[in-house]
N, C-alpha and C positions, 0 to 999 in steps of 0.2 A: 170208023172213027167219026166223032161228031165234028161240028165246025170249030170248036174251041178245045182241041186236045191239050192236055198238059204234057209238057216236055220236061222231064226230070233228069237231072244228072245225079246218079246214085253212087255214093262212095261206100265201099265196104270196109268196115273197121279192120284195121291191121293191114290193109292193102295200100299200095302206092296210089296217089291221086291220078297217076297216069293210067290206072286201071279203072277209071270211072266208067260206069255202065249207063248208057243212055236209054231211058224208058219213055215211050210215048203212050199215053193212056187217055181214054175219054174222061172229060172233067166230071161226068156224072157217076163214075165208078166209085166204089167204097174203098176204104183202107184195106179191107179184107181182099177185095179184088186186086188191089195194087200188090199186096203181099204175094198172092197167087201168081201174078204176072212176073214179079221179080224172081220168085222161086223157079218158074218155068224158064225164064231167060237165063238164069244162072245154072241150068242143068248142064252137066252132072255135078258141078261143085256143091250145089245145095241139096243134093239127093237125100242126105242124112239129116236134114233140118226140117223140123215140123213147121209148117207154114205159120201157125199161130204163135210160134216162139220168135219169129222175126221181129226185131225191135227197129222201128223206123223213127227217124228224127227229121224235123223240118228245120232247115238251116238256110239263112239268107247270106249269100256271099256275093259281093259286088264283082262285076266283070274285070276289075283291075287288080284284084287280090292275087298274090302269088302263092306258090305251094307252101312256103314257110308260114304265111299267115293262116292258110287253111289248116295246116297241121296244128298250129297253136290253138285255133278255134276248136278243132275236133278234140284235142287233148284236154282243154279246159271245160268244154261243153257249157261255157258261160251263157251263150245265147241260143242254145239248142233246145228245142221244144219237142218232147216226145209226143208222137201222135198215135 
């Protein structure tokens, strides 16, 4: 890992927020690299998913938000940016 790794908390659509997946990846990696890493980390659950078909969203959620607010945000996708 480089000196400035990205630490991402990944939510899987349809899963409880308690099942958040922590990903640490070098900041120089591409979105394709991130998708590959997520697929590998979610093995075997993502075995039947083609890496290129993974849809990733960039969401900013402040540290004081609760699960209800997160679910509302995810359901409305109002401030979610597809990457």
